[in-house]
N, C-alpha and C positions, 0 to 999 in steps of 0.2 A: 545018580545023585540031583536034586533039585537045585536047577542054579536060583541065584538071588536075583528079583527082578531088580530093574536100576532106582525105581520109589524106593525100595528093602534096603540096596544097598546106601541109596543118602539117608537114610536114615540111620545106617547102620555107622555110616560114617559121622554124621552128627551127634550120638548118642558118643560114640568112643574120642569127636572131639573136645565135647563138655566133661569128660573124665581126664583125658588128656590135663586139660587145662586146672583143674583141681588138683592133680596130682603134684604139675607143675608149681604151683600156687603154693604148695604145702610142702614141697620139695623147699624152695625159694625162703618160703617163712622158716621153717628148718635152719637152713643156713645160716639165714640171717641172725641167728638167736646163739647158734654157734661162735660166728664170725664177733658180734658185741661181746658174747663175753669171755674171749681173746681177748681182745680190744682191753676189757679193763683192767684185765691180768698182767696188758702189757705196757700200757699208759702211763705209766708214774715212770718208766723208768725212759721209755721213750722220749715225753717233756723234759728227763732231767739231760737227757743227752742232746737235746736242741736247744736248749738256754745255755748250758755248758759251750757248746760249738756257737752259739751266737754272742755269748758274752766276750771268749775270746776274739772272737771275728774284730770289736770296738776295742781291746786293748791292743793300745801300741809301748811298745819299751823303746825308746830312740838313747842310741847313747855313744860315744866315741867306742870303737873296736880297740880292743887292749887297750884303753885310758883308765888304770887304775888308781887315780890321781883323786884323794879325798877331798870335800868340799871344805876348805879353811877361807871363810871368807876374808880374811884379811889381807889376804895372800894375792885377793884379784886385779888382774893389771891395770895400771893407772886410767885406763881406758875405760875401766868397769868399775863405776864408783858408787858399793853399796851405802847409802848411809847410817850410820851406824848408831845402837843403842844398845840398852843392856842385853835386852833377849836374842840382838842378832851377835853380840861375845858369845850368849851363850850357847848358838848353835853353832858358832865358828868351832868352841872346846869340843863340839861334839862331829864327829865325821858323819855324813850320809853321801845320799845324792843330792841332787839339788831338780826339782819341779818346774817344768815349765807349763805356767798357763795358757802368756797370751804373746802376743808382742801387741805394743803400742807406741805413737809418738812419746819422744821423753819428755813431754811436761805429764804424762800419767805416772812416773814417779815418786810424785809428791802426794799424791794421794793418799800412800801408805806410810809417809816421812812421821805423821803426830799421830796416825791413828794404828791401834794395833790389830791387828784383823788374821784371824787362822782360816786356812779354806781347808785343809784335810784334815780331820779329826786328830790324824796321829802325827802332823809335819808343823815345824815352826812357823814362825810369824812371817807373812806374807811381806813382800819387799818389792820394792821397786828398784829395777838396778840399769844406770843411765848406759847405754852404750853408742856412745855417739848422739844422732838423732833422735835415737831410738830408746824404750825402753823393756826391758824382758820385766816380766812380773812372775816371779818366781817364790817357792819358798822352801827349804830342806826337809828332808824324809827320812826315816830311819833304812841304810840298805839294807838291815837284815828282815824287813817287812816289805821291803820294794825291789828286788833283785826278784828277775823272771819266776824264780823255782817256786819265791817265796808271792807271786802273784798268781801263778795260777791255779796254786792250792786256794789263796785268800778268795780270789771272786764265784769260787763254786757259793758262799754264805752269802745270800741275797742282800742281807742287811749290810753285811760290811759294803760291796758292790754299791749298795743306792748311797749312802752316806757320804762315802768318796766320789761318785759323780755329783754328788748335791754341791759339794762343796768346791769342784771344778768347776761347775755351772755359773755358780753362784759368784767367784771371786771374777769371772767373765764376764756377768751381766754388768756386774759392780763397775769395772772399768768403762762398759759401754756404754753405761750413762751419759759420760763426760768425755769420752773417745772413741775415733774407729781403732779398730782390734783387729789384729790377724789372731781365730783363736788355736789354740793346741789342741790335737788330739787328747782323749782321755790317756794318761800316764805317760807323757812322752817326760821321760826321765833322762838327766844327763849322769856322770860319774862327778863332772865338777865345775863351777863354774867358766873356769878358762874357758871351757868347749863352746858353751853358751856364746859366752861375749864372742870367739874368733868366728863364729858361726852367723851371726848378727852383724858384725863389722863388716864381717866377708862381703855380705849382700843387704848393706844399709838403703844404698840405692833403690834395688828389688823391693824392698817391703817398705821403702818410703813412697813409690810407687803405687802399689798398693791399697797403702794403707789412705793414700789421698785419693785414688779413686773409685773407697770406699764411701768416703768422708760423705755424712746425709744421708747415706742409704740403709732400708734396714731388708734383711731375709726374713722371707714369711715363709709356712710351710701348709702345703693342702692335700689333705685324703679325703677320698670319697669313695663312701662303702653303698654295698646297694644288698639289699634284702631279695635273697634270690628267690621267692614265693610271691611276692608283691610282684616284682618285675615280671615273673611268669605270668601270672594272672591280667597283667596289661599287655605281653605281648598276646597271649590267647585271644585278647579283643581287639586287637590291630594291625597283627600280623596278615596277609596274605596269603604267605604260605601254609602258614598255620591252618587257616582255616581251610585253604583249597584239601590239605591233606587229612585235615579231622571230615569232608564231605567224601572222599573216597573211600576212608576209614568206614563210616556210617554203611557205606551202600555193598560191603562186603560181608561174607557168612563170616558166621564166630570164627570158623579157624584163621582163614585168612586175615579176622579183624585181630586177631591176638599178635599176631607179626605185626603187622602195620602200625598198633601201638607201641609196640617198640620203638617204630621207624621215626613214631612221632612223638616219642618221649625223646627222642634224639635229637627232631628235629627244634624241638621246644628249647631245650639246652643250647641250642645252638644259636638260635635266634637271640637267647636272652643274653649268652656273650657277646654276641652281635652290637646290643645295645650298649651292655655297657660300655664296650671299648668305646662306640662312637662318641657315647655321652661325653665318657674323659677327655675324648678326643677333641672335641669341640668344646670345652670348658678349658682346658691347657693353650687351645689354640687363642682364645678370646684373651684369656689373661696374659698368655708371653705378647701379642702385643701391647698391650699397656706395662709390661713391666721394661727394666730396664733390662735383665739378663733374667733367662728360665731354665730349668732343671727337670728333667724325667730322674725321679730313682727306682730303684728296683722293687715289685710290688711283692706285699709280704704276703705270709701264707697265717690262717687262720692260728700254727702251731704256733707262731709269734706276735701276732696282733691277740690272741685270748680274746676275738670276737667271733661270733656265725656267721655277722655279714661279712660279703666278698671285699675286698680294697678293688678298685676299679682306677682310681688315683693316686698317685704318690709325688707328688713335685714338690719343688721351691721355687720361687720368686724372689727376684731383688728390685725391690724398689725405691725409688726416690722419698724422703721420710712425710713429704708435702702430699705425698698420691695416695697414702695408704687409708686412707680413709674414702676413695673410689675404689680402691681394691676391698675393702668390705664389705662397701654397699655393692658392687658385683657379685661379688661371692654370696651375698644375701638374697638377689634375684635370681640367680642361679639354683641357689636349693631350693625356691621358692617354684620355681620352673619344674625341677623335677622331684621332689618330693615326694608326689603322688605316684611316681613310679616305684619307689621301696631307694632313693639314694638321699643319702647323709651326707652333707659336707661340713668338714673340723676344718678351718684354718684355726693357726697356732705361729705365735710371733708375740714383736719380735724373737729371733733366735742372732746368736753369733753366727756370722758369717762365714760360716765352715765351707758351704757348697762354692762359695765364689770365691775364695783368698785360699788354692789349695799351694802350697807351699812345698816342693819337693824334697825332703830330707826330713821335713819338721812335719808336715804333715797336718791331716787336720779331719775329723768325721762328720757329721749332717744331721738336718731334721729327721729327714726319711730314713734313715739308717737304722 
C-alpha cells in the first residue's frame, strides 16, 4: 500500500480541518436554535417566578408576636395622642391593622392635622401620632387585606403592588419636604397602635439621634450600566493583551486558529469585565470621597432590571443638601468621560434615607434594592 507523502498528509489534514470546522459551526447553529426555542417556551414562567421572589423579598410584615389587639384609636395611651376627627372616629369603629410609613420629629404630626391625605388606596386617612418628641406617621388598613396570607396573594398582582408602593413612597416624600424622616420598609404593619407607641417611646433617644444626624442631608442613588458590544470594540482597540493574542491567532494554521479564537473570545470577555469593574470602582471611589457616607448595593441582573445593558455599579450616597449640585456636576463629568466606551450613568434622588437609617426590628428598604 502506498504511503502518503508529507505534503499529501498536510493537504488532507487541511481539508479535514475545514470540514470539521464547517460541521462544528452547523452543530453550534442547530443547537443554538433548539436552545432558543426551549427558552421561549419557558421564559414566561421563569420571569414570573423571578418577579414573585423579588417582590416577596421587598415585602416586610412587622408586628407583635401573638398580640391580636385590634386597632382602636380612642384607646391609645396618653403618651400617644392622635388628633381626633370624624374620619379617625370612623377608623376607630372599624378594627384593623396599623400601617407605619415613617418616624419623624413630633412637629411632623401637624402636617396631617387639617389635611385629609390618603396613602394606600384601601387605607384610612394618614395621621401623625405624637409619641413623646417623635411622630409616627400611620394609617389604618383592613386586616383581611393586609394579613400575611392575603399579602402573599396580592403582591402577585403588579397593579396592586405598584399602587401601594407608590402610596407608601408619596407619604414619606411628603413628610421629607419639611422634616427629616426614618422611612419604614414597604408593608411595615402592626396589630395595634399601642405596639408602635411602645417601640418608639422605648427607643426615643436612639431615633432622635438618627433624625438629628440626617437632618439637612439627602440620599442619592447611582447606577452604571454598560453596553457589552460597545465596550468590547473599545477594548479590542486599546487592550495590549487582546492585540498580542490576535497576532498569535493570525500566525497559526486554520485548525489551531479555531481553538485560539475561542480562547481569544474568553480573553476579550475577561478584559471587558475587568474594565467595567475598574470604571465602577473608580467612580465609586471619587464619589465616596465627596459624600458624607456611601454604600455599595448588590448588582442586579437583566432579569430584574429588564435591560440588555449590564449593571456595573449600584451605589447610594449621603450628601449634605448644599453639596448635591456638586454631586450632579461630578456625575455629569464622569458620564461624559465614559460615554464613548458604552457606559450609561443614572443618578436618582433624593430618596428617603433607607440605606442610612437602618433600624433593627422596624427595618427599611432602599434605592438599590
